[in-house]
N, C-alpha and C positions, 0 to 999 in steps of 0.2 A: 889422520886422513889416510888416504889409499896411496898405492905405489906412485901414483900422477903426483903426489905432492912431495916427494923426497926430493931433496936439493933445491925446492923453491925458495926464493928470497920472501920472506914474511913481509908483506907490505899491504896497505889496504887498496880499496877499488879504485882504479883512476889515481894513483898517487901523483900529486903537484910534483911537477919538474922532471918526472922520471917517466919516460914511456909516452908522453903526450907529444903530438906533433907540433906543438908550439914551442916545446922547451929547445933551448939551444943545444945543440949536439944530441938530442934524444933520438933514439930509435923507436918507431911506432910497434906498438901492441900488434900481436897476429890477434884474429878473431877468438882463437882457443884461450889465448892467456887473459883476454878481457872476460870472457864467461868464467875461466878458472878463478880469478880474482875476486867474483861476485861472490864465491861461497867459501871465502877464507875464513877459517875459524877465528882468526884476528880479525876484529870487526870494529869501524868506528860507530859510535853511538850518535845518534841525532835527537833533538829536542826542540820543542816549540821556544819561541822568543819570550822572554818575560813580559808580561802585560803591564801596560802603563796607562792607568785611568786618565781620561781628558779633564783639565782642571774645569770646574763649572764656571768660574770667575777670571776674567782677563785681569791680573794684576802684576806688578813688578816679581813680587815674591810669591810662591805657594806655601800653602798652609804648612807645608813639610820642611819650609826653609831653615836651616840653622843659625840665619842670622836673628837675632835679637830685633824686634820691633822697633825698639828705639834707634837702632844702628841703619834700618832701611831708609831709603828715600820715600818719599809719600807716593802713594798711587792715587789717591784722591786728593782734589784741591780745586779751588774757584779761581777762575782768571776773568779780569775786566780790563777796560781800556786804561784804567788809572795804575794797573800793574807794569806798564810798558813805560821805559822811560823816554825821556827827549833822545832822538836819533843821535847817533854817536859820530856825527859827521864832522863835528868841531873839536876841539880841544877841551878836555874837561877840567881843566885845570883853574880856569876863569883868570886866568893871567892876561892882561891886557897887552897887545902887541906894540912895539914900538914902531912909531909913524916911518914911511918910506922916505928915504932922503931925496927922491926925485919924484917930480910930479908926472902923474901919466899924460901920454900923450894922445889927445883926441883927435877926431877929425876936423877939418879946417871949418867946418859948418857950426862948429859949438864955438860958444864964448867962454870966458873963463868961469862963468857961473852955472854952466853947462846947457844953456838954452840954445836953440837953433837961432841962425842969424834972420834977420827979417828978410821976407821974400823966398825964404826957403820952401821946398814943395813939402806938403802936408806928408807924402809918403817917405821923403827922404827925412823927415823930421822923427818918423816914427822909426825906422831904421835907425838913425843915430841915438834916438833915445834908448833903443834896445842895446845897442853897442854899449853905450854908456853905463846903461844898468848891469851890462855882463863884464864891464871892464872895472868900474870904480871898486876899490878895495872896501870890504864891511869891517865894522867894527865887530868885537866878539860879542858873543849872545849875553843877555843880561842875567846875571844868576838868579835863581827862581828859590833860593833858600831861605826866603823871608827877609832877607836883609835889603834895605832901599839904599841906592845910592843918592848921595847928597851932593851938593856943590855945584858950580857952572858946567860941569859936563853932563848932568843929568837930564836937565831939558834937552840938551842937542841928541842925546842917547835915545829918549823918548821920541823925538823927532823923526830921527833915522829908521827907528823901529816902525812907525807909523807908516813911513815912507815904502819901508820893504814890505809891510803888509798890503799896502795899496797896489802894488803889481802883482799880486796874485789875482786879480780881476781884470777883465779888460778895461781900457779907458772909457770913459762915460761923456766925454766932450761931445758937443753936437756934431761936430765935423766928423766923428768915429761911429757914428749910430749905423750908418751904412755898413761898415766894415763888419760891426756886431751882428747885424743881421746876416751877412755872409756866413759869419762863423756858427750861427745857429743853422744855417743850412748845411755846413760842413759835418755837424753834427749828427743831422737827420732826425729821428723821430725819438732817439733815447731820453725818455722822461721818468726819472726814478721817483720822483716825489708824489706824482699821482699815479695809483695803482691802476686807474681806469682809463688810462692812455693805451693806447695800440701798441701791441708787442713789437720788439725791434725787429728788423728785417733779417732774412736768413743771411748767414755769413757776418755777424754783428762781431765777432771774434777779430776779424781782419778789418774793420771800418775804421778804427784807429790808425792803423797802419796807412790806408789809403788817404784818410784826412792828414796824415804826417807828410805824405808826399805831395798832396795838393798845397798845403802850406808851405813846404819847401819851394816849390816853383813859384807861389806868388811872393815869396821874400827874396827873390833872385838878385835883388838890387843890393842886398846886404853881403857882407863879407865875415867869413870864419864860422867856427861852428857853433858859436854862442847865438849869432842870430837864427840859426835853425832851432837850436833847442828852445829859444824864446817863443818863436813862431808855433813850435810845438805845443809849448806848456799853455799859450795863450787860446789855440783853437782847440786843442784835443783834452789836456789836462786839466785845465783851470775849470774848463765846464762840467767835467765829470766829478770834479772834487766839490763844486757847488752842490751838485744834486746828490753826492753821498752826504754832505753835510744836512742836506735838507731831510734826507732819510735817517740819519743818526738822531738828528735833534728828536725826531717824534717819537723815539722810545722804543717802538716797537713797529713792526712792518708785516705787512700782508705776504702770503706766499707768492703772489705775482711780483710784488716789489722785490721782495727778497732774488728772485729768479732774474730780475731786470738788473739789481745790482751784480749778481753772479755774471751776467753776460757784458756788462760794463767794465768789471774787473778783467775778464779775457778779452775784451778790445783794449782795455788800458795796457794790458801785459803785450799784447802783440804790437801795439803802437811802439812802445818802449823798446823791445826786441828789434823792431824793424830798424829803429834809428839809433841802436846800440847804446841806448841810456839805461840798461840795467845795471845792477852792479853799484857801484859808488861814483859814476859818471855824473848824474843828473845833479845840479847845483842846487835846486829846491828839493833835493831827496828828503829832507828833514820833513819840510810841510806835506809832503805826500804820504810818508809814513804816519805823520800824526793824523791825518785823514783816514787812512786804514785802519789803524788801531782803534779809532772810535767806533768803527763799524763791527768790531769783535762783540760790541755789547749787546748787538741785535739777537744774539744767540741761536744762530743758525748754523749747524755742522756744516751744512752744503758750502752756505758763504764763507764760513770760515776755514775751510779747505781751498778754496779759491784765495781768500785774502792770504793764506799761509804760504801758498805757491809764489803769489807775487812778492811778499814780505822777503821770504828766503831768496828770491832771483834779484833783490836789492841788497843782498849780502849785509844783512844785519848780524851785529855782534853782541856779546856780552849778555846783559840781563834779558835784552830783547830776543836775542836767539834762543835762549833758554827758555821763555816764556812762549816763543811761538812752538817750538819742541813739544814744550809742555801740552800746549793746546791741540795739537795733532796727535798727541798721545791720548789725550782725554777723550778725542774722537773715536780714536781706533779701540777703546775699551769696549764699546757695544758692538756685539757683531752684527747689530742691523744696519750699523754703517759700511758695511765691507763693500756693498755695491757702490757707495760713492768712491772709495778708494780705485775701485775698478775701472771706474768711467772717469778718473781724473789722473793727470800725469804727476801727482804729488809724490807717488814712489820714487820718480826719476829725481825729484828734487831732493828725497833724502838721502837717495843714494849719491846724489852729486856732492852733499854735503858730507858724507863719510867719505868720500873720494878726495876731498880736498885735501890738499898736502897740510896746510896750514891748522886746519882742524885735527888732523891725525896725528901730527906732532904734538901740537900742545893739548894733549888729552888731560893734562893737569890743569890746563886753564879753563877750557869749555868742555871739560869731561862729563858734568850734570846734563848738558844739552844733549852730547852724545849718547849718553845713557837712555835718555828718553826717546831720543831718534831710533837706537837699536831696539828698545822695548816696544816701539809701534810696530817695526819689522816681525818682531816676536810674535806679537798679535795677529799682524795680516797674514804669517805664514800658517798659521792655524787652518785658514780656508784654503781648501784644495785649488780651486781656480786662482787665487792671489799667489799661491806656491808657485804654480807654473807660469805665471805672469812676473814674478820676481827672478825665476830662473831665466827668462828670454831676457831680461834686463841685466844679465850678467852679475845678479846679487853674490853668487858665491865669490868671484874674484875680489870683490868689493870687501866682504868679510873677510877674506882672508888678508888684504892689505891690512885692515884694521887690526886683526890678529896679531898681524906682525908689530906693529906700533904699540900695542898694549903690552905685548911679551916684552919689548924693548924698554918700557918705561918701569916695568916692574920687575925686570932683571936686576937687580942691584946686588947680589950675592952670589959670587962666584962657586960657592959650596953647593949649590943647587945643582951642578953639572956634574958632581961626583959619581962614581960608578953606582954606589950605594947610600942612601939616604940614613945618615947616623942616627942612632936611637936617640942621642941627646938633642937633636933638633926637632924631635916628635912635636913638642909643644911651641917651641920658636919658630920652625921653618914655616914661612909662609904667613905667620902672624901679622906682618905688616901688608899683606895684600890681601887678607879674607874680608875686611870691611872698609877698604878703601874704593873711589870712585872707579879706578881700575877694575878692582874686582867686582863691583857690581855691573860693569860695562861686559865683562867676560860672561857673567852670568847670564845676560841677555842674550848676548853673542852666540855662547853655546846653545841656549834654548831655541833659537833661531836656526841654527844649523841642524839641530835635532829634529825640527819639523821640516826642514827641507829635505832631508836624509829620506823621507818616505816616499819620495819621488824616484822613480827608476832613471830618469834622465839627470838626477843628479849624481850619480856613481861615477861617471868618466869626469865629471868636472871636480869632484874631491880629490880624485887621483891627479889629473892635469895641475890643479891649483896647488898641491903640495899641502893640502888642508890637513891629511892625515896625520903627516909629520908634525905639522904645528900643534894640533892638538894632542899630540904625545907630548910635546914639550909642555904645552899648558898643565898636563897631568904633573909634570915633575915640578914645575915651578910654583903650581898653586894646589899642591897635595894636602895641605891643610884645609882647603875650601870645599868641604863636602858639597855644597850646591854646584860648584863649578865641577868638581869630580864627577857627580852622579849625571849630569848633563852630558859630559864628553863620554861617559861609559855607555850612556844610552845611544849616543852615535855610533859609537863601535859596536855596539850589539846589533844595531840595524844592519850596518855596511858591512859586517864580517859575516853576515849569513850568506853573501854573494861572493864565488869564488875569487873575481878578479880584484877586489877590494880586500879581501882576507889575505891572499897572496902578497899584496903591496904593503898590508900592515904587519904581516910577519917579517918582512926585510926590513923594516925600521929598526936600527939598533937600540937596544935597552928597552923595547915596548914590552917584553915579557918581564923583565926584571920590574919595571913600573907598575904594572899590574900586580905582580906579587908583594911589592913593598905597599901598595895601597891594601892589599887584602889585609895584611898584618897591622895596617895602622888603623883602618877603618872595620875592623871585623864585626863589630855590632852595628854597623850601619846596612842594613839588610837590602835595601832597594839598590844601594852600590855594589854589595857584595855579589848579589845575583847577577848582576849584568856584567862585572868583571870575569865571573866563573863562565858566564855563556860565550865571552868572546874568547876566552882562554880554551874553551872546549871547542869552539870554531876553528882556532888556529892548530890545535893539536890533531884536529881531525883532517886538515887539509895540507898541512904543511910539516913533512918529515924534519925540517931544520928548527921549525917552532918547537917539536916535541923533545928535541936535543938540546936546546936551550933552556925550555922549561925544567928539564931533569938535572943540567949541570949549574943552574943557577945556585948559588950558596944559599941553603935554607930554603930553596923553592918545594921542595916535597915535604919538608917538615912544617912550612907554613900551611900548605894545604891539608896535611893531616892534623893539625893542632886545630885548624878553622872546623874541619869535620867533627874532630871529638866535641867542641863547644857547641856545635848546632845538634849533633846527634844525642848529646846527654840531656837535651830537654824534649826529645821526641817520646810522645807518650806510647803507652803500650796499646794493642787493638781492644776496643771495646767490646766485640762481639767475635764468636767463634767463626771457622772457616765455612763457608758455603759449601753446598754438595758438589762431590767432584765430578758427577755427571752432567751437571746442568750448565748450559752455555748462556751466560748473561748478555744482555746488549752492551755497546760501547757504553764506557762510562761518561757521564756528563761532563763539560768542559768544567776545569778547575775554578775555584771562586778567586777573585783578583788577589794579587799578592798584598800580603799584609803590609803595611808601613810600619808596623811595630815589629820588634825583634821577637815579641812574645806570640806572635800569630802562627797558629799551628800550621796554616798553610803556607806560610812566607818560609818557615823552618824547612818544611819538605820541599818546598821549590828551590832553596839554597842546596839541600843535600842533593836533589836528581842533577843540577848542574854540576856540583862538585865532583860526584861520583863519575859523572860522563867525562869531566877533565880526567880523572885517573884511570879510565877505560881506555881512553883515547891515548894518553900518555904512555900506556904499557905496549902500544904497537912499537914502541922504539925497543930495540932488544936489550939495551943495558937498563933502561927504565923497567921495563918488564921483568926481567929478571930481578932486579933489585926490590920492586914492589911485591912480587911474588914470594920473595925471603923475607919481607917485613911482617912479624905479626901484629904490630900496630895496625897495619892496613888491612890485613884480613879480619882482626877481630873488629873493627869498625864496621866492615861491610857486614859480617856475620851478625853483629847486633842489629844492624838497621833492619835484617831478614827476619831477626826474631821479635822486634818489637812492633813491627808494622805487619799489615794484610794486605792482600792482593784487594779485596773489596773494598777498601779504604785508600789505598794509596799504591795504585797498580804501577803507575809509572816509575816510581821510586823502586819497587820492588824488581821490576823486568830490568831497570839499569844496574842495581846491584848485583842481580844474576848474571847479566852481561859482563860486568865488571870482574866477576869470579870466574866467568868463562873465558875471558882474556889472559887473567892470570893462571889459570889451569893449563894453559898452553906450555907453560915453563914449566918442566917437572925435574929439573936438576936436583942435585943433592940437597942444594941450600933452599929449595921450595919447601914453605910450611903448608902450601896447599895441598901437596902430595902427601905429607905427614899428617895432615888433618881431614884427611879425603872422607873419613867415616861421619864426622860432624857436618861437611859440605854436604854430603850425600842424602842426609836426613832431611834438611832443610830443602834440598832440590826436589826430593819427594813430595814434600808438603806442595810447592810450587806444581808438580805435575799434576797432582789432584784438584787444583783449582779450577775455577771456572774461566779463567783468562786464557785464551790461546797465546797470546804474547807471552804470557809466563810458562805455559806449558813449552813454548818453542824454547826459550832461553834455558830451561830445565834440561832439556833432551840434548841440547849443545853442552851443557856442562857433563852430562853423563857420559858424552861421546868422549870428551877428553879423559873424565875419570876411569873409564871403562878398559883404560890401557894397563891401570893397576889391578892385579889378581884378587887383592883383598876387596876392591871395589865391586869388581865382577861379581864376587860372591854375595856382597852386600845386594847387589841388584837380582840376582836371582833368589837370594832368600826371603827379600820383600816383595817379590812377585811384580818389581819394576819392568821386568822384559814382558809380561803381559800386555801391560799399557802401552810399550813401545811397539807390540806387535799391531795393537789397535791402531795405532796413529797411522799405519799404512794405509788405512781407509779415508785418511784426509784427502780433501780436494786442493791442499796446499802443497806445491812441489817442495817448498822449504821445509816444512814439516816432515814431509817423507825422506828428505835428503837426510836431515837430521836423524831420523829413525833408523835410517840405514847405517849410518855411522857408528851407532850403539850396536846395532845386530851384528855387524862385521867383528867387532871386537869381541862380543859373545860368543860367536860362532867359532872362534878359533879354541876353544876346548871342546872337545868331544862329549862329555856331559851335557852341557850346555846347548850343544846343537841338537840333541836330541828333545829336550825340553821346548826349544823353540819350534821342532817340527810338529810336536804335539798342539802348539797353538795354532798350526795351519800356517805357518810363515811362507810354505813355498808357494800355495795357492794366492796369498796376498800380495808377495812378491811379482808374481807373475800378472797379476791383476794392475799393479802399479806400474809395469814395464809397458803393459797394453795402453794404459791412460796417459802416461807422460811421455813415450818414446819419442815420438815425432816433434813434438814441443819442445823438449829437454834433453839433449842427448847425453848430457854429463850425468843427471839422473838415471838415465836408462842405463849407464856404464856402471854407475854405483851399484845400482839393482843387480846386474850380471854378477858383480864381484861378490856380492850378498850371497847370490844362489849359489856362486862357487863354493864359498865357505859352507854352506849349510847344505850341501850335496855331496860332500867330500866323503862321508863312509857309506852311504847308499842314496839310490835314487828311487824315490816312492813312485807308484803307479798314478797314472792320470797325468802325465806331463805332456800329453799330446797338444792341448792348448797352449803350452808354454813354447813347445817346440814350432807349432804354427805362427806364434809371433815372434820367434827369433827368425825364422825363414823370411817372412814378411819383412822386416827390419833389415837385415842383412842384405836384401837387394837394394842396392844403391838407388834406382830409379825410382822404385816403389817407396822407398824411405823418404827420399827427398821431392816427391811429386806434389806435396801440399804447399810448397813455397815456390812460387812464381816470380817474385820478385828478385831480381839477380844477385842483388847485396844481401839479403836474406838467406837466399840459397847457398850463397858461398860461406857464410857464417855458420850455417849449419852443417854443410858438407864438410868443413875443417873439423868441427866437433865430433861429426860422425865418424870420420876416419881416425882421429887421434884418441876420442873417448869412448866410443862403442864398439865398434867393429873387432879391435883385438880381442877383447876379453868376451865378447858375445860368440865369437867364432869358436874360441876355446871351449866354452859352456856348451854350445850346440854338439861338440864332439863329444864330450864328456858324456851328455845324455843320450847320444845314439851310441855310446859304447865303442867311438871309435877312437883310434890313436891320436891323440892332439898334439898338434905342432906347438912347438916352442911352450911345451908346458911349463908353468913357473916351478921351481924346486923348492919354493916356499909359499906357507899360507899367506894369503892376502889378510892384512890386519889393517885396523884403523888407526891413524895417528890423531893428535889433537883435532878435533871437530866443535 
């Protein structure tokens, strides 16, 4: 670089944690320092994120899953009412309970046989009957396994069962018909069996609640919550169940009937919620659930979602919970049903299930139900509208809690927390968790997080909930499960593309070590490798601390080079010759999707592009850069890539390789193999310089800017006429290309015989035009042009410099030079650059051309440092 570069600390543009106003104790950079860092010779490389094709079918595990098919839970199944068990509100052992030692105390209006006394009022008799029905203990349910009870107790059991069934319906005695009519009036126009009847009135979802209130007021003569529940059952629940039964026995129902059932379910849900009868509080919960299960056979996805929401609110467990979660999962497999989930609060029910402490702790008990529950969220998160809806419902916090519980369950071996994963655990570590239910849940959970990471609003939540640290722990504990690791790698590749998430990830202890260990363990898993490399490249680009940790990690650089060699050996040679050097081709088409097979050519190149980027960004660290520049293996791999590839077929790969060599060529100490092999490097850079890609031309020019410090390299440049092409680059409309060309010309013009050859190519005129065109917009480039002119005019000054003098006089006038900038902030930035970068050298150059004594004339020639 030029004089201004001497003594500066080598660091990338906007280095995180140093010089930013947000860093603790940081000193803000001046405007000139910001502009200078933009053109440092050591540069970080950027690349696009690996492409992930969307799965065509919604299923638990994709086609590329590492799980054998016989070890996967099914994605397709049929569900009917017969698949549901009798509700689990009673003990399932079938053991008869011992009789109570005391007799229950009933109201004075009851005789020993339970009948009201003579003369009692009918209303009182109804209340008493209701209290008696609620207070008398009931025998255990009869077993349904085909065994029949024999003996004197069988007839009594059948009688009690018949009596219990009769209480489902309102009394039919003549003196209660008026009350039944009143109950019908309380129901309104809900008629489910007759599709031709009028639709329910608006606000039907709350009609059940209103009916419950009316029933409560009518039964004020009773005492206790049992009376209220009995009244609610008789006036609201029982009539709806009768009509549910009428629809269910029909076998099929019209759309109108299904819609009415959906409204009735919503009304029933609201009524139970209003009276606090959800969960397991309803005494006849088993009867209600049995009736709801029968409606599933109607086969309506809309109705089944309503039923599932109500059934989950009744807190089913065991096989019923599993089947309900399967039912919701089955509906969510069709993308056409996404609108049903958007218009239904079933997502709240699923999240509530995952938040339930009982369900989270007992993953081993109800793990399969949770598996299908999380898989449903995975499918729904593939819809952009539902993704945002899930974020609004605090889905990330719920998934973070579930991740913690799942990790606690699977964390049984303390060796997982060691600093390095021993090689002897390569096959055993994680084998117990790969194909277990907890492992399956983690696959669905991480896939859901992968989809949610696409939403920009999710990034603060990933940071605040600690999910980045939890996912790093998931990688550590489940390093043998490639499905889980690939999902987590996809999450990190998305989030690390953003500065705030990348810096948080870089601060997680051991994350770089875990990434490197996974690269060594799954080196042939291409889709995992490419995403881990992309994340490491982002960390090395934004965090100096991450560069240091990657370099100092034991075996870290060796793992990267070993991976480099394994993919580079499979790289084919170019199939065609280089294109014409003067023809500029249009931008290359986007690359094909990443191949899922290690043998895919485009996939191998994608891995090499990301890996070379890691090495290039890693070389910004002084110790790492010096070590890599002294490594024959590293340089051999880079040069082999450039020999076997072509710009026409693999432009990004060639450009990245040249950029990595450029960063390594900055370190030209005695141990540098780049310096000792400059001839081979120069010949490959000449090939790039003559290509049709301006990106490749720019990188080759930057490499020549560093190599031209070496006398033998300058001789190569002059002998192979490279200087002619570099002078031509001054005509470019790109300031970066002109800047790099001036870096080469400064070093070449340090020798007298080279200055003469450059003047023969018209370098003075082209530099003057470059100064005129870029001066007001880029004072750093204008200062570099003046330094190049200073070197080129040291022997003599040619005639025809009037235009150059006019340009210098114009730009040395501060008011005239800064007049294009009206914005105060921009004017201040350009003024600082004008004062520090342009004015000192331009003033000396003007005096030399005018043959006037120069003030503060430098005692040495301006030479170019690594550029």
